[in-house]
N, CA and C atoms as an extended XYZ file, in Angstrom:
585
Properties=species:S:1:pos:R:3:atomname:S:1:resname:S:1:resid:I:1 pbc="F F F"
N       -13.376       22.720       64.289 N   MET     1
C       -11.976       23.063       64.195 CA  MET     1
C       -11.098       21.868       64.558 C   MET     1
N       -11.520       21.138       65.602 N   LYS     2
C       -10.770       19.981       66.044 CA  LYS     2
C       -10.718       18.922       64.931 C   LYS     2
N       -11.877       18.742       64.227 N   LYS     3
C       -11.938       17.758       63.140 CA  LYS     3
C       -10.979       18.138       62.017 C   LYS     3
N       -10.893       19.422       61.707 N   ILE     4
C        -9.994       19.882       60.650 CA  ILE     4
C        -8.545       19.600       61.037 C   ILE     4
N        -8.198       19.856       62.308 N   ALA     5
C        -6.832       19.613       62.776 CA  ALA     5
C        -6.496       18.123       62.711 C   ALA     5
N        -7.456       17.273       63.097 N   ILE     6
C        -7.233       15.822       63.039 CA  ILE     6
C        -7.059       15.379       61.587 C   ILE     6
N        -7.940       15.880       60.717 N   PHE     7
C        -7.866       15.541       59.296 CA  PHE     7
C        -6.516       15.971       58.715 C   PHE     7
N        -6.078       17.179       59.055 N   ALA     8
C        -4.796       17.691       58.556 CA  ALA     8
C        -3.640       16.825       59.057 C   ALA     8
N        -3.706       16.416       60.326 N   ALA     9
C        -2.647       15.577       60.894 CA  ALA     9
C        -2.594       14.221       60.192 C   ALA     9
N        -3.769       13.627       59.936 N   ILE    10
C        -3.824       12.336       59.238 CA  ILE    10
C        -3.279       12.485       57.821 C   ILE    10
N        -3.710       13.537       57.129 N   ALA    11
C        -3.244       13.773       55.754 CA  ALA    11
C        -1.732       13.955       55.730 C   ALA    11
N        -1.201       14.687       56.709 N   LEU    12
C         0.239       14.903       56.784 CA  LEU    12
C         0.971       13.583       57.019 C   LEU    12
N         0.453       12.770       57.949 N   LEU    13
C         1.075       11.478       58.224 CA  LEU    13
C         1.055       10.577       56.994 C   LEU    13
N        -0.082       10.533       56.300 N   LEU    14
C        -0.178        9.721       55.087 CA  LEU    14
C         0.800       10.223       54.041 C   LEU    14
N         0.886       11.517       53.892 N   GLY    15
C         1.820       12.103       52.926 CA  GLY    15
C         3.252       11.779       53.280 C   GLY    15
N         3.583       11.864       54.560 N   VAL    16
C         4.936       11.560       55.009 CA  VAL    16
C         5.236       10.086       54.792 C   VAL    16
N         4.270        9.173       55.140 N   SER    17
C         4.547        7.758       54.932 CA  SER    17
C         4.713        7.424       53.475 C   SER    17
N         3.927        8.065       52.602 N   PHE    18
C         4.064        7.824       51.162 CA  PHE    18
C         5.439        8.286       50.705 C   PHE    18
N         5.874        9.443       51.159 N   ALA    19
C         7.180        9.973       50.758 CA  ALA    19
C         8.299        9.061       51.249 C   ALA    19
N         8.178        8.571       52.494 N   VAL    20
C         9.198        7.684       53.037 CA  VAL    20
C         9.241        6.401       52.215 C   VAL    20
N         8.052        5.836       51.902 N   ALA    21
C         8.006        4.601       51.117 CA  ALA    21
C         8.655        4.807       49.757 C   ALA    21
N         8.396        5.938       49.118 N   GLN    22
C         8.972        6.197       47.809 CA  GLN    22
C        10.475        6.410       47.902 C   GLN    22
N        10.941        7.023       48.997 N   ASP    23
C        12.373        7.256       49.160 CA  ASP    23
C        13.129        5.947       49.357 C   ASP    23
N        12.451        4.918       49.864 N   GLU    24
C        13.111        3.650       50.128 CA  GLU    24
C        13.536        2.954       48.841 C   GLU    24
N        12.820        3.180       47.754 N   ILE    25
C        13.148        2.525       46.500 CA  ILE    25
C        13.819        3.525       45.575 C   ILE    25
N        15.102        3.350       45.385 N   LYS    26
C        15.856        4.223       44.490 CA  LYS    26
C        16.027        3.508       43.152 C   LYS    26
N        16.268        4.292       42.122 N   LEU    27
C        16.443        3.723       40.793 CA  LEU    27
C        17.916        3.689       40.416 C   LEU    27
N        18.308        2.669       39.641 N   LYS    28
C        19.683        2.550       39.158 CA  LYS    28
C        19.636        2.436       37.635 C   LYS    28
N        20.639        2.991       36.981 N   TYR    29
C        20.709        2.974       35.524 CA  TYR    29
C        21.227        1.627       35.042 C   TYR    29
N        20.584        1.088       34.023 N   PHE    30
C        21.030       -0.158       33.400 CA  PHE    30
C        21.035        0.027       31.884 C   PHE    30
N        22.077       -0.473       31.236 N   GLU    31
C        22.088       -0.466       29.766 CA  GLU    31
C        22.761       -1.730       29.261 C   GLU    31
N        22.371       -2.150       28.078 N   THR    32
C        22.998       -3.276       27.414 CA  THR    32
C        23.195       -2.967       25.938 C   THR    32
N        24.415       -2.599       25.549 N   PRO    33
C        24.689       -2.367       24.133 CA  PRO    33
C        24.475       -3.633       23.289 C   PRO    33
N        24.624       -4.814       23.902 N   ASP    34
C        24.408       -6.060       23.164 CA  ASP    34
C        22.984       -6.156       22.619 C   ASP    34
N        22.024       -5.552       23.314 N   TYR    35
C        20.622       -5.589       22.877 CA  TYR    35
C        20.066       -4.203       22.590 C   TYR    35
N        20.849       -3.160       22.824 N   GLY    36
C        20.501       -1.816       22.379 CA  GLY    36
C        19.433       -1.086       23.157 C   GLY    36
N        19.383       -1.277       24.469 N   TYR    37
C        18.413       -0.514       25.258 CA  TYR    37
C        18.991       -0.143       26.620 C   TYR    37
N        18.331        0.829       27.241 N   ALA    38
C        18.703        1.272       28.587 CA  ALA    38
C        17.429        1.683       29.312 C   ALA    38
N        17.449        1.565       30.629 N   LEU    39
C        16.328        2.000       31.454 CA  LEU    39
C        16.782        2.106       32.902 C   LEU    39
N        15.958        2.750       33.696 N   MET    40
C        16.196        2.825       35.132 CA  MET    40
C        15.447        1.659       35.773 C   MET    40
N        16.109        0.965       36.689 N   LEU    41
C        15.494       -0.147       37.408 CA  LEU    41
C        15.472        0.164       38.896 C   LEU    41
N        14.438       -0.273       39.615 N   PRO    42
C        14.483       -0.133       41.070 CA  PRO    42
C        15.709       -0.895       41.583 C   PRO    42
N        16.468       -0.269       42.496 N   GLU    43
C        17.726       -0.881       42.919 CA  GLU    43
C        17.525       -2.205       43.652 C   GLU    43
N        16.320       -2.465       44.153 N   ASN    44
C        16.093       -3.733       44.841 CA  ASN    44
C        15.633       -4.839       43.892 C   ASN    44
N        15.556       -4.563       42.587 N   PHE    45
C        15.238       -5.593       41.607 CA  PHE    45
C        16.527       -6.305       41.213 C   PHE    45
N        16.468       -7.630       41.121 N   GLU    46
C        17.630       -8.425       40.739 CA  GLU    46
C        17.258       -9.313       39.567 C   GLU    46
N        18.255       -9.708       38.792 N   LEU    47
C        18.005      -10.686       37.731 CA  LEU    47
C        17.392      -11.930       38.350 C   LEU    47
N        16.457      -12.541       37.648 N   VAL    48
C        15.886      -13.791       38.128 CA  VAL    48
C        17.033      -14.786       38.279 C   VAL    48
N        17.035      -15.501       39.390 N   ALA    49
C        18.127      -16.424       39.705 CA  ALA    49
C        18.410      -17.381       38.551 C   ALA    49
N        19.690      -17.562       38.278 N   GLY    50
C        20.107      -18.499       37.245 CA  GLY    50
C        20.003      -17.969       35.828 C   GLY    50
N        19.711      -16.679       35.670 N   THR    51
C        19.602      -16.113       34.321 CA  THR    51
C        20.699      -15.083       34.100 C   THR    51
N        20.779      -14.615       32.861 N   LYS    52
C        21.749      -13.580       32.517 CA  LYS    52
C        21.069      -12.602       31.569 C   LYS    52
N        21.746      -11.510       31.264 N   ILE    53
C        21.214      -10.537       30.314 CA  ILE    53
C        21.245      -11.185       28.933 C   ILE    53
N        20.073      -11.339       28.317 N   ASP    54
C        20.014      -11.877       26.965 CA  ASP    54
C        18.781      -11.327       26.255 C   ASP    54
N        18.318      -11.999       25.212 N   ALA    55
C        17.196      -11.494       24.414 CA  ALA    55
C        15.898      -11.423       25.213 C   ALA    55
N        15.801      -12.175       26.268 N   GLY    56
C        14.656      -12.110       27.181 CA  GLY    56
C        15.180      -12.039       28.600 C   GLY    56
N        15.075      -10.888       29.220 N   THR    57
C        15.667      -10.674       30.544 CA  THR    57
C        14.599      -10.213       31.520 C   THR    57
N        14.589      -10.808       32.713 N   THR    58
C        13.609      -10.436       33.735 CA  THR    58
C        14.315      -10.127       35.042 C   THR    58
N        13.911       -9.013       35.643 N   TRP    59
C        14.342       -8.644       36.987 CA  TRP    59
C        13.117       -8.723       37.885 C   TRP    59
N        13.328       -9.115       39.137 N   GLN    60
C        12.229       -9.111       40.105 CA  GLN    60
C        12.752       -8.637       41.445 C   GLN    60
N        11.821       -8.306       42.351 N   HIS    61
C        12.328       -7.742       43.602 CA  HIS    61
C        12.052       -8.539       44.856 C   HIS    61
N        11.483       -9.708       44.772 N   GLN    62
C        11.314      -10.499       45.984 CA  GLN    62
C        12.044      -11.818       45.821 C   GLN    62
N        13.157      -11.963       46.511 N   LYS    63
C        13.956      -13.180       46.393 CA  LYS    63
C        13.100      -14.402       46.716 C   LYS    63
N        13.254      -15.420       45.894 N   GLY    64
C        12.530      -16.665       46.128 CA  GLY    64
C        11.077      -16.617       45.728 C   GLY    64
N        10.630      -15.530       45.121 N   SER    65
C         9.235      -15.405       44.726 CA  SER    65
C         8.984      -16.087       43.400 C   SER    65
N         7.725      -16.366       43.176 N   ALA    66
C         7.324      -16.905       41.878 CA  ALA    66
C         7.231      -15.752       40.901 C   ALA    66
N         7.953      -15.843       39.788 N   THR    67
C         7.889      -14.790       38.784 CA  THR    67
C         6.454      -14.637       38.326 C   THR    67
N         5.935      -13.418       38.323 N   LEU    68
C         4.583      -13.074       37.914 CA  LEU    68
C         3.520      -13.802       38.716 C   LEU    68
N         3.841      -14.233       39.927 N   GLY    69
C         2.897      -14.835       40.851 CA  GLY    69
C         1.893      -15.772       40.231 C   GLY    69
N         2.084      -17.061       40.370 N   GLY    70
C         1.114      -18.007       39.884 CA  GLY    70
C         1.544      -18.697       38.602 C   GLY    70
N         2.500      -18.159       37.882 N   PHE    71
C         2.913      -18.797       36.635 CA  PHE    71
C         3.943      -19.894       36.903 C   PHE    71
N         4.764      -19.740       37.920 N   THR    72
C         5.689      -20.800       38.293 CA  THR    72
C         5.419      -21.134       39.752 C   THR    72
N         4.695      -22.162       39.986 N   ARG    73
C         4.230      -22.613       41.307 CA  ARG    73
C         3.264      -21.622       41.922 C   ARG    73
N         3.655      -20.381       42.014 N   GLY    74
C         2.738      -19.328       42.421 CA  GLY    74
C         2.263      -19.387       43.845 C   GLY    74
N         1.161      -18.704       44.089 N   LEU    75
C         0.635      -18.562       45.436 CA  LEU    75
C         0.246      -19.904       46.029 C   LEU    75
N        -0.219      -20.840       45.201 N   ALA    76
C        -0.603      -22.157       45.700 CA  ALA    76
C         0.603      -22.878       46.287 C   ALA    76
N         1.788      -22.574       45.801 N   GLY    77
C         3.008      -23.177       46.310 CA  GLY    77
C         3.544      -22.463       47.536 C   GLY    77
N         2.803      -21.499       48.075 N   GLY    78
C         3.211      -20.790       49.268 CA  GLY    78
C         4.195      -19.667       49.029 C   GLY    78
N         4.393      -19.288       47.781 N   LEU    79
C         5.343      -18.223       47.482 CA  LEU    79
C         4.631      -16.894       47.325 C   LEU    79
N         5.302      -15.844       47.711 N   GLU    80
C         4.795      -14.496       47.463 CA  GLU    80
C         4.889      -14.200       45.977 C   GLU    80
N         3.957      -13.401       45.477 N   SER    81
C         4.077      -12.996       44.081 CA  SER    81
C         5.142      -11.904       43.987 C   SER    81
N         5.791      -11.814       42.841 N   ALA    82
C         6.897      -10.876       42.679 CA  ALA    82
C         6.521       -9.731       41.755 C   ALA    82
N         7.047       -8.545       42.054 N   ASP    83
C         6.996       -7.447       41.096 CA  ASP    83
C         8.141       -7.718       40.131 C   ASP    83
N         7.899       -7.499       38.839 N   SER    84
C         8.949       -7.825       37.878 CA  SER    84
C         8.946       -6.874       36.692 C   SER    84
N        10.097       -6.791       36.053 N   ILE    85
C        10.274       -6.026       34.819 CA  ILE    85
C        10.989       -6.959       33.849 C   ILE    85
N        10.385       -7.156       32.680 N   SER    86
C        10.975       -8.015       31.653 CA  SER    86
C        11.181       -7.209       30.385 C   SER    86
N        12.288       -7.468       29.704 N   VAL    87
C        12.543       -6.857       28.397 CA  VAL    87
C        12.840       -7.992       27.417 C   VAL    87
N        12.080       -8.011       26.328 N   ASN    88
C        12.285       -8.997       25.267 CA  ASN    88
C        12.722       -8.275       24.003 C   ASN    88
N        13.773       -8.797       23.375 N   TRP    89
C        14.350       -8.201       22.175 CA  TRP    89
C        14.223       -9.180       21.020 C   TRP    89
N        13.840       -8.669       19.847 N   MET    90
C        13.757       -9.492       18.642 CA  MET    90
C        14.366       -8.733       17.468 C   MET    90
N        15.163       -9.415       16.685 N   TRP    91
C        15.849       -8.847       15.535 CA  TRP    91
C        14.909       -8.874       14.333 C   TRP    91
N        14.654       -7.715       13.715 N   PHE    92
C        13.793       -7.587       12.542 CA  PHE    92
C        14.472       -6.700       11.495 C   PHE    92
N        15.575       -7.142       10.898 N   PRO    93
C        16.320       -6.265        9.994 CA  PRO    93
C        15.615       -5.974        8.670 C   PRO    93
N        14.692       -6.842        8.258 N   ASP    94
C        14.091       -6.698        6.931 CA  ASP    94
C        12.693       -6.094        6.937 C   ASP    94
N        12.226       -5.633        8.085 N   VAL    95
C        10.884       -5.052        8.161 CA  VAL    95
C        11.007       -3.598        8.598 C   VAL    95
N        10.305       -2.733        7.909 N   SER    96
C        10.340       -1.305        8.232 CA  SER    96
C         9.855       -1.069        9.663 C   SER    96
N        10.579       -0.244       10.437 N   PRO    97
C        10.131        0.072       11.793 CA  PRO    97
C         8.727        0.687       11.799 C   PRO    97
N         8.418        1.521       10.810 N   ASP    98
C         7.082        2.124       10.751 CA  ASP    98
C         6.004        1.071       10.547 C   ASP    98
N         6.281        0.076        9.709 N   THR    99
C         5.319       -1.007        9.482 CA  THR    99
C         5.074       -1.772       10.777 C   THR    99
N         6.150       -2.124       11.479 N   LEU   100
C         6.020       -2.839       12.752 CA  LEU   100
C         5.237       -2.015       13.768 C   LEU   100
N         5.592       -0.743       13.875 N   TYR   101
C         4.944        0.145       14.838 CA  TYR   101
C         3.449        0.249       14.548 C   TYR   101
N         3.101        0.571       13.297 N   LYS   102
C         1.691        0.769       12.932 CA  LYS   102
C         0.877       -0.508       13.103 C   LYS   102
N         1.425       -1.651       12.701 N   ALA   103
C         0.697       -2.918       12.822 CA  ALA   103
C         0.429       -3.262       14.283 C   ALA   103
N         1.417       -3.058       15.145 N   ASN   104
C         1.232       -3.389       16.557 CA  ASN   104
C         0.357       -2.368       17.272 C   ASN   104
N         0.459       -1.098       16.904 N   TRP   105
C        -0.443       -0.069       17.445 CA  TRP   105
C        -1.882       -0.452       17.112 C   TRP   105
N        -2.124       -0.813       15.843 N   LYS   106
C        -3.470       -1.174       15.394 CA  LYS   106
C        -3.977       -2.417       16.124 C   LYS   106
N        -3.106       -3.372       16.362 N   SER   107
C        -3.487       -4.587       17.081 CA  SER   107
C        -3.989       -4.264       18.488 C   SER   107
N        -3.272       -3.399       19.202 N   VAL   108
C        -3.699       -3.008       20.554 CA  VAL   108
C        -4.997       -2.206       20.478 C   VAL   108
N        -5.081       -1.307       19.511 N   GLN   109
C        -6.293       -0.502       19.332 CA  GLN   109
C        -7.498       -1.391       19.018 C   GLN   109
N        -7.314       -2.380       18.134 N   ASP   110
C        -8.397       -3.319       17.813 CA  ASP   110
C        -8.838       -4.073       19.057 C   ASP   110
N        -7.880       -4.500       19.875 N   ASP   111
C        -8.224       -5.182       21.121 CA  ASP   111
C        -9.064       -4.276       22.018 C   ASP   111
N        -8.677       -3.002       22.126 N   MET   112
C        -9.407       -2.064       22.990 CA  MET   112
C       -10.842       -1.860       22.510 C   MET   112
N       -11.086       -2.027       21.207 N   ASN   113
C       -12.426       -1.857       20.648 CA  ASN   113
C       -13.204       -3.164       20.577 C   ASN   113
N       -12.632       -4.250       21.056 N   SER   114
C       -13.298       -5.554       20.997 CA  SER   114
C       -14.332       -5.679       22.121 C   SER   114
N       -15.211       -6.683       22.037 N   PRO   115
C       -16.205       -6.878       23.102 CA  PRO   115
C       -15.574       -7.221       24.452 C   PRO   115
N       -14.377       -7.806       24.444 N   HIS   116
C       -13.705       -8.187       25.693 CA  HIS   116
C       -12.258       -7.705       25.668 C   HIS   116
N       -12.055       -6.404       25.806 N   PRO   117
C       -10.691       -5.867       25.696 CA  PRO   117
C        -9.797       -6.296       26.855 C   PRO   117
N        -8.534       -6.514       26.531 N   LYS   118
C        -7.521       -6.806       27.549 CA  LYS   118
C        -6.711       -5.568       27.889 C   LYS   118
N        -6.746       -4.568       26.987 N   TYR   119
C        -5.863       -3.420       27.136 CA  TYR   119
C        -6.625       -2.103       27.186 C   TYR   119
N        -5.947       -1.093       27.718 N   THR   120
C        -6.514        0.246       27.811 CA  THR   120
C        -5.373        1.265       27.799 C   THR   120
N        -5.723        2.531       27.683 N   ASP   121
C        -4.759        3.637       27.804 CA  ASP   121
C        -3.569        3.541       26.847 C   ASP   121
N        -3.830        3.309       25.585 N   LEU   122
C        -2.780        3.265       24.570 CA  LEU   122
C        -2.262        4.683       24.329 C   LEU   122
N        -0.940        4.865       24.481 N   LYS   123
C        -0.344        6.202       24.326 CA  LYS   123
C         0.996        6.108       23.610 C   LYS   123
N         1.252        7.093       22.750 N   ALA   124
C         2.578        7.201       22.142 CA  ALA   124
C         3.570        7.557       23.252 C   ALA   124
N         4.778        7.045       23.136 N   LEU   125
C         5.813        7.281       24.134 CA  LEU   125
C         7.058        7.782       23.416 C   LEU   125
N         7.493        8.982       23.762 N   LYS   126
C         8.708        9.524       23.145 CA  LYS   126
C         9.916        8.891       23.818 C   LYS   126
N        10.742        8.265       22.994 N   ILE   127
C        11.967        7.662       23.525 CA  ILE   127
C        13.141        8.063       22.639 C   ILE   127
N        14.314        8.046       23.231 N   GLU   128
C        15.540        8.274       22.457 CA  GLU   128
C        15.810        7.043       21.604 C   GLU   128
N        16.246        7.253       20.371 N   GLY   129
C        16.737        6.166       19.546 CA  GLY   129
C        15.703        5.327       18.823 C   GLY   129
N        14.431        5.659       18.955 N   GLY   130
C        13.422        4.846       18.286 CA  GLY   130
C        12.033        5.415       18.453 C   GLY   130
N        11.055        4.568       18.253 N   LYS   131
C         9.651        4.956       18.328 CA  LYS   131
C         8.953        3.944       19.234 C   LYS   131
N         8.047        4.414       20.095 N   ALA   132
C         7.435        3.502       21.060 CA  ALA   132
C         6.026        3.937       21.429 C   ALA   132
N         5.292        3.001       22.006 N   PHE   133
C         4.017        3.306       22.650 CA  PHE   133
C         3.913        2.432       23.890 C   PHE   133
N         3.009        2.811       24.777 N   TRP   134
C         2.775        1.993       25.958 CA  TRP   134
C         1.295        1.897       26.226 C   TRP   134
N         0.916        0.861       26.940 N   TYR   135
C        -0.491        0.606       27.223 CA  TYR   135
C        -0.589       -0.236       28.492 C   TYR   135
N        -1.798       -0.311       29.025 N   LYS   136
C        -2.010       -0.993       30.298 CA  LYS   136
C        -2.999       -2.134       30.120 C   LYS   136
N        -2.847       -3.163       30.950 N   GLU   137
C        -3.849       -4.218       30.954 CA  GLU   137
C        -5.066       -3.716       31.708 C   GLU   137
N        -6.228       -4.190       31.276 N   VAL   138
C        -7.472       -3.780       31.914 CA  VAL   138
C        -7.458       -4.277       33.355 C   VAL   138
N        -7.835       -3.411       34.276 N   ASP   139
C        -7.906       -3.744       35.691 CA  ASP   139
C        -9.046       -4.731       35.916 C   ASP   139
N        -8.740       -5.910       36.397 N   LYS   140
C        -9.755       -6.924       36.669 CA  LYS   140
C       -10.383       -6.655       38.036 C   LYS   140
N       -11.556       -7.220       38.255 N   GLU   141
C       -12.250       -7.055       39.539 CA  GLU   141
C       -11.528       -7.792       40.667 C   GLU   141
N       -10.935       -8.922       40.368 N   ASP   142
C       -10.279       -9.736       41.376 CA  ASP   142
C        -8.912       -9.142       41.713 C   ASP   142
N        -8.674       -8.767       42.961 N   PRO   143
C        -7.404       -8.131       43.312 CA  PRO   143
C        -6.191       -9.050       43.151 C   PRO   143
N        -6.399      -10.362       42.963 N   THR   144
C        -5.258      -11.257       42.764 CA  THR   144
C        -4.891      -11.398       41.292 C   THR   144
N        -5.637      -10.739       40.410 N   GLU   145
C        -5.306      -10.796       38.983 CA  GLU   145
C        -3.979      -10.089       38.731 C   GLU   145
N        -3.192      -10.634       37.826 N   ILE   146
C        -1.931       -9.992       37.449 CA  ILE   146
C        -2.258       -8.719       36.687 C   ILE   146
N        -1.548       -7.680       36.998 N   HIS   147
C        -1.758       -6.387       36.353 CA  HIS   147
C        -0.432       -5.979       35.739 C   HIS   147
N        -0.465       -5.564       34.487 N   ARG   148
C         0.786       -5.247       33.790 CA  ARG   148
C         0.676       -3.964       32.988 C   ARG   148
N         1.816       -3.353       32.760 N   TRP   149
C         1.967       -2.288       31.774 CA  TRP   149
C         2.916       -2.831       30.716 C   TRP   149
N         2.712       -2.391       29.482 N   HIS   150
C         3.544       -2.844       28.375 CA  HIS   150
C         4.126       -1.649       27.628 C   HIS   150
N         5.368       -1.782       27.195 N   ILE   151
C         5.980       -0.830       26.264 CA  ILE   151
C         6.323       -1.635       25.012 C   ILE   151
N         5.987       -1.080       23.859 N   TYR   152
C         6.369       -1.679       22.579 CA  TYR   152
C         7.238       -0.652       21.877 C   TYR   152
N         8.446       -1.042       21.494 N   ALA   153
C         9.370       -0.091       20.857 CA  ALA   153
C        10.019       -0.717       19.628 C   ALA   153
N        10.324        0.149       18.656 N   VAL   154
C        11.046       -0.277       17.455 CA  VAL   154
C        12.239        0.649       17.242 C   VAL   154
N        13.310        0.074       16.737 N   GLY   155
C        14.534        0.810       16.453 CA  GLY   155
C        15.689       -0.171       16.439 C   GLY   155
N        16.844        0.235       15.969 N   ASN   156
C        18.010       -0.661       15.911 CA  ASN   156
C        17.731       -1.913       15.079 C   ASN   156
N        16.831       -1.819       14.078 N   LYS   157
C        16.403       -2.989       13.289 CA  LYS   157
C        15.852       -4.079       14.200 C   LYS   157
N        15.236       -3.659       15.306 N   SER   158
C        14.770       -4.578       16.340 CA  SER   158
C        13.412       -4.151       16.875 C   SER   158
N        12.789       -5.085       17.585 N   VAL   159
C        11.541       -4.833       18.303 CA  VAL   159
C        11.810       -5.135       19.772 C   VAL   159
N        11.262       -4.294       20.647 N   TYR   160
C        11.424       -4.459       22.086 CA  TYR   160
C        10.053       -4.525       22.744 C   TYR   160
N         9.864       -5.515       23.602 N   GLY   161
C         8.649       -5.606       24.401 CA  GLY   161
C         9.043       -5.544       25.862 C   GLY   161
N         8.508       -4.570       26.580 N   VAL   162
C         8.824       -4.409       27.999 CA  VAL   162
C         7.542       -4.655       28.780 C   VAL   162
N         7.631       -5.475       29.822 N   ILE   163
C         6.474       -5.760       30.671 CA  ILE   163
C         6.834       -5.380       32.099 C   ILE   163
N         6.006       -4.521       32.690 N   LEU   164
C         6.156       -4.148       34.097 CA  LEU   164
C         4.971       -4.781       34.810 C   LEU   164
N         5.241       -5.678       35.749 N   ALA   165
C         4.156       -6.484       36.308 CA  ALA   165
C         4.230       -6.593       37.821 C   ALA   165
N         3.099       -7.005       38.367 N   SER   166
C         3.002       -7.344       39.776 CA  SER   166
C         2.047       -8.518       39.882 C   SER   166
N         2.341       -9.431       40.766 N   GLY   167
C         1.499      -10.609       40.913 CA  GLY   167
C         0.096      -10.290       41.388 C   GLY   167
N        -0.068       -9.242       42.145 N   GLU   168
C        -1.381       -8.862       42.656 CA  GLU   168
C        -1.597       -7.380       42.421 C   GLU   168
N        -2.860       -7.011       42.122 N   PHE   169
C        -3.163       -5.614       41.844 CA  PHE   169
C        -2.780       -4.726       43.020 C   PHE   169
N        -3.030       -5.194       44.252 N   LYS   170
C        -2.712       -4.340       45.410 CA  LYS   170
C        -1.219       -4.016       45.454 C   LYS   170
N        -0.367       -4.948       45.030 N   ASN   171
C         1.070       -4.664       44.958 CA  ASN   171
C         1.373       -3.710       43.818 C   ASN   171
N         0.686       -3.903       42.680 N   PHE   172
C         0.942       -3.069       41.510 CA  PHE   172
C         0.643       -1.612       41.830 C   PHE   172
N        -0.448       -1.368       42.541 N   ALA   173
C        -0.829        0.009       42.871 CA  ALA   173
C         0.304        0.724       43.607 C   ALA   173
N         1.007        0.020       44.479 N   SER   174
C         2.102        0.665       45.216 CA  SER   174
C         3.328        0.880       44.328 C   SER   174
N         3.410        0.149       43.220 N   MET   175
C         4.558        0.272       42.318 CA  MET   175
C         4.349        1.324       41.231 C   MET   175
N         3.141        1.851       41.087 N   ILE   176
C         2.839        2.764       39.977 CA  ILE   176
C         3.818        3.933       39.882 C   ILE   176
N         4.110        4.670       40.967 N   PRO   177
C         5.051        5.797       40.820 CA  PRO   177
C         6.440        5.352       40.342 C   PRO   177
N         6.872        4.183       40.781 N   ILE   178
C         8.179        3.673       40.383 CA  ILE   178
C         8.143        3.225       38.927 C   ILE   178
N         7.098        2.477       38.567 N   TYR   179
C         6.970        2.003       37.184 CA  TYR   179
C         6.810        3.169       36.205 C   TYR   179
N         6.168        4.250       36.636 N   GLU   180
C         6.073        5.431       35.763 CA  GLU   180
C         7.471        5.958       35.431 C   GLU   180
N         8.360        5.972       36.417 N   GLU   181
C         9.738        6.426       36.184 CA  GLU   181
C        10.485        5.469       35.254 C   GLU   181
N        10.235        4.174       35.405 N   VAL   182
C        10.866        3.190       34.523 CA  VAL   182
C        10.409        3.423       33.085 C   VAL   182
N         9.092        3.619       32.883 N   VAL   183
C         8.551        3.868       31.542 CA  VAL   183
C         9.208        5.107       30.941 C   VAL   183
N         9.271        6.188       31.714 N   LYS   184
C         9.859        7.439       31.210 CA  LYS   184
C        11.341        7.283       30.867 C   LYS   184
N        12.023        6.369       31.536 N   SER   185
C        13.472        6.231       31.347 CA  SER   185
C        13.851        5.328       30.175 C   SER   185
N        12.935        4.514       29.691 N   PHE   186
C        13.284        3.540       28.650 CA  PHE   186
C        13.751        4.247       27.384 C   PHE   186
N        14.874        3.774       26.844 N   LYS   187
C        15.389        4.361       25.600 CA  LYS   187
C        16.186        3.306       24.845 C   LYS   187
N        16.385        3.575       23.564 N   LEU   188
C        17.234        2.716       22.752 CA  LEU   188
C        18.598        3.373       22.627 C   LEU   188
N        19.618        2.557       22.697 N   ILE   189
C        20.992        3.024       22.549 CA  ILE   189
C        21.597        2.272       21.360 C   ILE   189
N        22.730        2.732       20.830 N   PRO   190
C        23.315        2.021       19.693 CA  PRO   190
C        23.538        0.537       20.011 C   PRO   190
N        23.113       -0.289       19.091 N   LEU   191
C        23.226       -1.738       19.228 CA  LEU   191
C        24.615       -2.180       18.788 C   LEU   191
N        25.293       -2.927       19.655 N   LYS   192
C        26.619       -3.459       19.321 CA  LYS   192
C        26.409       -4.662       18.400 C   LYS   192
N        26.864       -4.546       17.177 N   VAL   193
C        26.672       -5.624       16.207 CA  VAL   193
C        27.945       -6.447       16.108 C   VAL   193
N        27.823       -7.755       16.348 N   SER   194
C        28.981       -8.655       16.236 CA  SER   194
C        29.310       -8.878       14.773 C   SER   194
N        30.595       -8.992       14.482 N   LYS   195
C        30.998       -9.225       13.080 CA  LYS   195
C        31.602      -10.573       12.907 C   LYS   195
């Protein structure tokens, strides 16, 4: 009986700490009519220093960190790896959205069936304003490997690539509930076309 009470107390404490940790990170709405998309971002994520909202935009949540840990100076330079969300936009007015969607879906599927797949868990994603799918990078054995989720979307005569990343798998695991909300929130909005 004593063991059950101890186990219950530990489970309760773990549950409470998880809830507190999740409550600490709130989401904020972001949209850009200039590029035709919207999503929820963790409120502690900021634009990478010295950048602005454009065709390739990255937010990260650790000031002074190396984006995607290891790609710019990285851990060897004494910097913490950063959790990041990037959105890349490309204009494709002359290609059918269905053609783009099917070709890229098949590309990810072919990779998953290859002898050395990089991706897993390919799923259709219902979004407002377009058509999308998402998939995950294969979990590597080394906990310092970068782990990412990807969203591929078409609409607005455009293609969108969204990358949700963490420099280390152990960090990514703690971001999963938050990144799931970001994935669910991604949508296309009317694109403001300059004349």
